[in-house]
N, CA and C atoms as a LAMMPS dump frame, in Angstrom:
ITEM: TIMESTEP
0
ITEM: NUMBER OF ATOMS
348
ITEM: BOX BOUNDS ff ff ff
-5.0000000000000000e+02 5.0000000000000000e+02
-5.0000000000000000e+02 5.0000000000000000e+02
-5.0000000000000000e+02 5.0000000000000000e+02
ITEM: ATOMS id mol type element x y z
1 1 1 N -0.906 92.113 116.77
2 1 2 C -1.181 91.801 118.172
3 1 3 C -0.805 93.011 119.032
4 2 1 N -1.709 93.451 119.898
5 2 2 C -1.436 94.617 120.731
6 2 3 C -0.325 94.334 121.74
7 3 1 N 0.402 95.377 122.078
8 3 2 C 1.476 95.273 123.05
9 3 3 C 0.874 95.346 124.452
10 4 1 N 1.093 94.315 125.248
11 4 2 C 0.508 94.241 126.584
12 4 3 C 1.609 94.251 127.641
13 5 1 N 1.241 94.709 128.821
14 5 2 C 2.099 94.645 130.007
15 5 3 C 1.298 93.979 131.116
16 6 1 N 2.003 93.543 132.109
17 6 2 C 1.363 92.868 133.228
18 6 3 C 1.677 93.612 134.513
19 7 1 N 0.632 93.891 135.27
20 7 2 C 0.782 94.494 136.591
21 7 3 C 0.571 93.363 137.587
22 8 1 N 1.549 93.172 138.436
23 8 2 C 1.471 92.105 139.424
24 8 3 C 1.073 92.734 140.752
25 9 1 N -0.04 92.239 141.284
26 9 2 C -0.602 92.746 142.534
27 9 3 C -0.466 91.671 143.604
28 10 1 N -0.254 92.105 144.842
29 10 2 C -0.125 91.154 145.934
30 10 3 C -1.054 91.531 147.072
31 11 1 N -1.805 90.547 147.549
32 11 2 C -2.637 90.694 148.741
33 11 3 C -2.279 89.534 149.654
34 12 1 N -1.653 89.85 150.775
35 12 2 C -1.118 88.831 151.684
36 12 3 C -0.14 87.95 150.908
37 13 1 N -0.417 86.659 150.794
38 13 2 C 0.502 85.778 150.065
39 13 3 C -0.033 85.397 148.68
40 14 1 N -1.068 86.083 148.224
41 14 2 C -1.675 85.777 146.928
42 14 3 C -1.272 86.831 145.899
43 15 1 N -0.865 86.355 144.72
44 15 2 C -0.514 87.249 143.625
45 15 3 C -1.628 87.26 142.587
46 16 1 N -1.813 88.397 141.966
47 16 2 C -2.803 88.545 140.9
48 16 3 C -2.077 89.204 139.727
49 17 1 N -2.322 88.692 138.523
50 17 2 C -1.638 89.157 137.325
51 17 3 C -2.66 89.828 136.411
52 18 1 N -2.54 91.137 136.262
53 18 2 C -3.508 91.9 135.481
54 18 3 C -2.865 92.268 134.147
55 19 1 N -3.488 91.819 133.059
56 19 2 C -2.993 92.102 131.711
57 19 3 C -3.571 93.427 131.237
58 20 1 N -2.672 94.361 130.945
59 20 2 C -3.077 95.71 130.559
60 20 3 C -2.462 96.088 129.218
61 21 1 N -3.163 96.906 128.424
62 21 2 C -2.496 97.511 127.268
63 21 3 C -1.278 98.266 127.785
64 22 1 N -0.169 98.15 127.09
65 22 2 C 1.083 98.716 127.613
66 22 3 C 0.987 100.204 127.914
67 23 1 N 0.191 100.94 127.16
68 23 2 C 0.061 102.376 127.394
69 23 3 C -0.704 102.719 128.669
70 24 1 N -1.363 101.75 129.286
71 24 2 C -2.195 102.01 130.456
72 24 3 C -1.734 101.283 131.72
73 25 1 N -0.73 100.439 131.613
74 25 2 C -0.271 99.675 132.777
75 25 3 C 0.211 100.599 133.895
76 26 1 N 0.969 101.617 133.515
77 26 2 C 1.467 102.543 134.531
78 26 3 C 0.306 103.233 135.25
79 27 1 N -0.747 103.56 134.52
80 27 2 C -1.9 104.215 135.139
81 27 3 C -2.548 103.31 136.183
82 28 1 N -2.632 102.009 135.879
83 28 2 C -3.208 101.085 136.853
84 28 3 C -2.315 100.998 138.083
85 29 1 N -1.017 100.917 137.884
86 29 2 C -0.09 100.856 139.025
87 29 3 C -0.207 102.114 139.877
88 30 1 N -0.226 103.271 139.243
89 30 2 C -0.33 104.54 139.977
90 30 3 C -1.667 104.639 140.715
91 31 1 N -2.745 104.226 140.055
92 31 2 C -4.061 104.235 140.695
93 31 3 C -4.066 103.312 141.906
94 32 1 N -3.483 102.132 141.748
95 32 2 C -3.441 101.173 142.846
96 32 3 C -2.677 101.75 144.039
97 33 1 N -1.549 102.379 143.78
98 33 2 C -0.762 102.957 144.873
99 33 3 C -1.529 104.092 145.554
100 34 1 N -2.237 104.893 144.773
101 34 2 C -3.04 105.981 145.355
102 34 3 C -4.18 105.421 146.189
103 35 1 N -4.873 104.412 145.682
104 35 2 C -5.977 103.823 146.444
105 35 3 C -5.472 103.234 147.755
106 36 1 N -4.319 102.573 147.713
107 36 2 C -3.755 102.011 148.94
108 36 3 C -3.386 103.1 149.935
109 37 1 N -2.935 104.235 149.434
110 37 2 C -2.593 105.358 150.302
111 37 3 C -3.849 105.966 150.927
112 38 1 N -4.923 106.063 150.161
113 38 2 C -6.143 106.735 150.606
114 38 3 C -7.1 105.837 151.381
115 39 1 N -6.977 104.531 151.265
116 39 2 C -7.977 103.626 151.861
117 39 3 C -8.049 103.781 153.383
118 40 1 N -6.932 104.123 154
119 40 2 C -6.946 104.279 155.455
120 40 3 C -7.749 105.501 155.885
121 41 1 N -7.982 106.439 154.984
122 41 2 C -8.737 107.647 155.301
123 41 3 C -10.245 107.437 155.235
124 42 1 N -10.672 106.331 154.655
125 42 2 C -12.108 106.052 154.589
126 42 3 C -12.632 105.761 155.983
127 43 1 N -13.847 106.191 156.248
128 43 2 C -14.444 105.979 157.568
129 43 3 C -15.442 104.831 157.579
130 44 1 N -15.788 104.318 156.42
131 44 2 C -16.732 103.214 156.361
132 44 3 C -16.116 101.964 157.002
133 45 1 N -16.924 101.207 157.737
134 45 2 C -16.377 100.002 158.382
135 45 3 C -16.089 98.871 157.389
136 46 1 N -16.644 98.949 156.194
137 46 2 C -16.468 97.858 155.222
138 46 3 C -15.451 98.224 154.135
139 47 1 N -14.268 98.683 154.573
140 47 2 C -13.208 99.011 153.626
141 47 3 C -12.785 97.743 152.882
142 48 1 N -12.605 97.857 151.572
143 48 2 C -12.176 96.666 150.818
144 48 3 C -10.704 96.345 151.086
145 49 1 N -10.357 95.077 150.987
146 49 2 C -8.96 94.671 151.037
147 49 3 C -8.389 94.89 149.649
148 50 1 N -7.393 95.746 149.554
149 50 2 C -6.791 96.052 148.261
150 50 3 C -5.431 95.392 148.137
151 51 1 N -5.182 94.749 147.004
152 51 2 C -3.824 94.269 146.781
153 51 3 C -2.917 95.462 146.512
154 52 1 N -1.639 95.249 146.607
155 52 2 C -0.656 96.297 146.344
156 52 3 C 0.099 95.961 145.065
157 53 1 N 0.24 96.937 144.185
158 53 2 C 1.03 96.739 142.966
159 53 3 C 2.487 96.562 143.387
160 54 1 N 3.074 95.428 142.998
161 54 2 C 4.453 95.143 143.393
162 54 3 C 5.409 95.107 142.207
163 55 1 N 4.873 94.97 140.984
164 55 2 C 5.757 94.905 139.824
165 55 3 C 4.959 95.069 138.54
166 56 1 N 5.672 95.451 137.489
167 56 2 C 5.152 95.471 136.125
168 56 3 C 6.175 94.757 135.249
169 57 1 N 5.691 94.087 134.218
170 57 2 C 6.619 93.448 133.288
171 57 3 C 5.976 93.359 131.907
172 58 1 N 6.841 93.213 130.897
173 58 2 C 6.358 93.11 129.52
174 58 3 C 5.92 91.695 129.168
175 59 1 N 6.682 90.724 129.62
176 59 2 C 6.377 89.325 129.312
177 59 3 C 6.116 88.582 130.601
178 60 1 N 5.194 87.65 130.531
179 60 2 C 4.838 86.889 131.721
180 60 3 C 4.646 85.431 131.335
181 61 1 N 5.413 84.576 131.928
182 61 2 C 5.255 83.137 131.76
183 61 3 C 4.838 82.57 133.107
184 62 1 N 3.579 82.177 133.203
185 62 2 C 3.075 81.61 134.451
186 62 3 C 3.473 80.139 134.515
187 63 1 N 4.056 79.731 135.62
188 63 2 C 4.593 78.381 135.741
189 63 3 C 3.704 77.453 136.561
190 64 1 N 2.677 77.984 137.165
191 64 2 C 1.75 77.155 137.926
192 64 3 C 0.419 77.115 137.198
193 65 1 N -0.141 75.928 137.098
194 65 2 C -1.412 75.776 136.378
195 65 3 C -2.537 76.562 137.024
196 66 1 N -2.467 76.777 138.309
197 66 2 C -3.537 77.493 139.014
198 66 3 C -3.455 79.007 138.794
199 67 1 N -2.317 79.5 138.312
200 67 2 C -2.16 80.936 138.091
201 67 3 C -2.775 81.329 136.754
202 68 1 N -3.421 82.485 136.743
203 68 2 C -4.024 82.97 135.5
204 68 3 C -3.995 84.486 135.478
205 69 1 N -4.096 85.031 134.285
206 69 2 C -4.136 86.486 134.154
207 69 3 C -5.584 86.959 134.169
208 70 1 N -5.745 88.203 134.552
209 70 2 C -7.05 88.849 134.565
210 70 3 C -6.981 90.01 133.588
211 71 1 N -8.001 90.167 132.796
212 71 2 C -8.076 91.311 131.888
213 71 3 C -8.106 92.598 132.693
214 72 1 N -7.388 93.602 132.215
215 72 2 C -7.376 94.894 132.886
216 72 3 C -8.757 95.498 133.004
217 73 1 N -9.567 95.332 131.956
218 73 2 C -10.924 95.873 131.999
219 73 3 C -11.767 95.147 133.042
220 74 1 N -11.641 93.819 133.123
221 74 2 C -12.373 93.072 134.15
222 74 3 C -11.953 93.519 135.548
223 75 1 N -10.656 93.713 135.724
224 75 2 C -10.147 94.135 137.026
225 75 3 C -10.69 95.516 137.402
226 76 1 N -10.616 96.453 136.485
227 76 2 C -11.05 97.826 136.79
228 76 3 C -12.567 97.891 136.974
229 77 1 N -13.322 97.063 136.243
230 77 2 C -14.773 97.01 136.439
231 77 3 C -15.113 96.522 137.844
232 78 1 N -14.408 95.518 138.314
233 78 2 C -14.643 95.004 139.67
234 78 3 C -14.232 96.035 140.713
235 79 1 N -13.135 96.724 140.47
236 79 2 C -12.684 97.772 141.377
237 79 3 C -13.728 98.885 141.472
238 80 1 N -14.279 99.277 140.337
239 80 2 C -15.31 100.314 140.32
240 80 3 C -16.544 99.862 141.092
241 81 1 N -16.988 98.631 140.888
242 81 2 C -18.156 98.114 141.618
243 81 3 C -17.894 98.12 143.126
244 82 1 N -16.693 97.716 143.508
245 82 2 C -16.346 97.663 144.928
246 82 3 C -16.405 99.044 145.563
247 83 1 N -15.783 100.031 144.919
248 83 2 C -15.764 101.374 145.506
249 83 3 C -17.115 102.066 145.39
250 84 1 N -17.865 101.798 144.335
251 84 2 C -19.186 102.41 144.183
252 84 3 C -20.165 101.899 145.241
253 85 1 N -19.933 100.695 145.76
254 85 2 C -20.852 100.116 146.739
255 85 3 C -20.55 100.554 148.174
256 86 1 N -19.452 101.273 148.39
257 86 2 C -19.106 101.695 149.745
258 86 3 C -20.067 102.768 150.242
259 87 1 N -20.414 102.647 151.496
260 87 2 C -21.281 103.638 152.131
261 87 3 C -20.39 104.596 152.914
262 88 1 N -19.846 105.561 152.207
263 88 2 C -18.907 106.519 152.787
264 88 3 C -19.548 107.893 152.796
265 89 1 N -19.586 108.519 153.97
266 89 2 C -20.199 109.84 154.037
267 89 3 C -19.211 110.945 154.414
268 90 1 N -18.07 110.597 154.99
269 90 2 C -17.136 111.623 155.466
270 90 3 C -15.991 111.893 154.497
271 91 1 N -15.44 110.866 153.909
272 91 2 C -14.311 111.047 152.994
273 91 3 C -14.846 111.27 151.576
274 92 1 N -14.261 112.182 150.824
275 92 2 C -14.747 112.429 149.445
276 92 3 C -14.398 111.278 148.5
277 93 1 N -15.152 110.232 148.623
278 93 2 C -14.949 109.023 147.823
279 93 3 C -15.091 109.299 146.334
280 94 1 N -15.834 110.332 145.995
281 94 2 C -16.091 110.636 144.587
282 94 3 C -14.788 110.881 143.819
283 95 1 N -13.779 111.438 144.453
284 95 2 C -12.511 111.679 143.749
285 95 3 C -11.82 110.372 143.387
286 96 1 N -11.889 109.381 144.271
287 96 2 C -11.311 108.074 143.962
288 96 3 C -12.108 107.381 142.859
289 97 1 N -13.421 107.472 142.965
290 97 2 C -14.268 106.874 141.924
291 97 3 C -14.048 107.551 140.572
292 98 1 N -13.814 108.84 140.571
293 98 2 C -13.554 109.56 139.321
294 98 3 C -12.288 109.033 138.657
295 99 1 N -11.254 108.805 139.442
296 99 2 C -10.012 108.264 138.893
297 99 3 C -10.206 106.848 138.355
298 100 1 N -10.918 106.033 139.101
299 100 2 C -11.192 104.66 138.662
300 100 3 C -11.985 104.683 137.362
301 101 1 N -13.027 105.506 137.321
302 101 2 C -13.898 105.554 136.139
303 101 3 C -13.2 106.159 134.925
304 102 1 N -12.248 107.047 135.133
305 102 2 C -11.489 107.609 134.008
306 102 3 C -10.656 106.515 133.343
307 103 1 N -9.977 105.706 134.142
308 103 2 C -9.203 104.599 133.573
309 103 3 C -10.13 103.562 132.953
310 104 1 N -11.259 103.333 133.579
311 104 2 C -12.255 102.4 133.051
312 104 3 C -12.71 102.835 131.659
313 105 1 N -13.007 104.112 131.483
314 105 2 C -13.454 104.626 130.182
315 105 3 C -12.348 104.501 129.135
316 106 1 N -11.114 104.775 129.517
317 106 2 C -10.001 104.64 128.585
318 106 3 C -9.831 103.194 128.139
319 107 1 N -9.946 102.272 129.077
320 107 2 C -9.81 100.854 128.724
321 107 3 C -10.965 100.377 127.845
322 108 1 N -12.183 100.822 128.162
323 108 2 C -13.329 100.446 127.331
324 108 3 C -13.121 100.914 125.898
325 109 1 N -12.65 102.14 125.723
326 109 2 C -12.391 102.664 124.392
327 109 3 C -11.281 101.873 123.709
328 110 1 N -10.229 101.551 124.435
329 110 2 C -9.116 100.795 123.865
330 110 3 C -9.591 99.427 123.38
331 111 1 N -10.38 98.738 124.204
332 111 2 C -10.863 97.412 123.817
333 111 3 C -11.819 97.497 122.629
334 112 1 N -12.642 98.542 122.576
335 112 2 C -13.532 98.723 121.421
336 112 3 C -12.73 98.927 120.14
337 113 1 N -11.7 99.75 120.2
338 113 2 C -10.875 100.007 119.024
339 113 3 C -10.082 98.78 118.601
340 114 1 N -9.627 97.995 119.557
341 114 2 C -8.844 96.79 119.244
342 114 3 C -9.734 95.671 118.694
343 115 1 N -11.013 95.682 119.061
344 115 2 C -11.932 94.637 118.589
345 115 3 C -12.313 94.828 117.125
346 116 1 N -12.076 96.012 116.604
347 116 2 C -12.446 96.319 115.207
348 116 3 C -11.557 95.618 114.243
């Protein structure tokens, strides 16, 4: 069984639990913090609401039936779609998309290797 970590994200009063391969959890947290830092620099009026990474942990026991984990690959795929759809002409959005897509490619490869 692969070693997983959980990145806990918060948007307002809602928590999201992203299950990541342990070797990549830190990358997701760092990417999230960078995106939150850079989002204010975007000039597009339709900036996405980004949760903030608030914690990482090795084990996660969810105590509410409504709470669920999200696959890291599913999360990063949605993040990529969100940023790719932005109509940004002034801020170099391509650098943020490059970082998102680099982690996306690493996760895709990890999941392919683990599925074997």
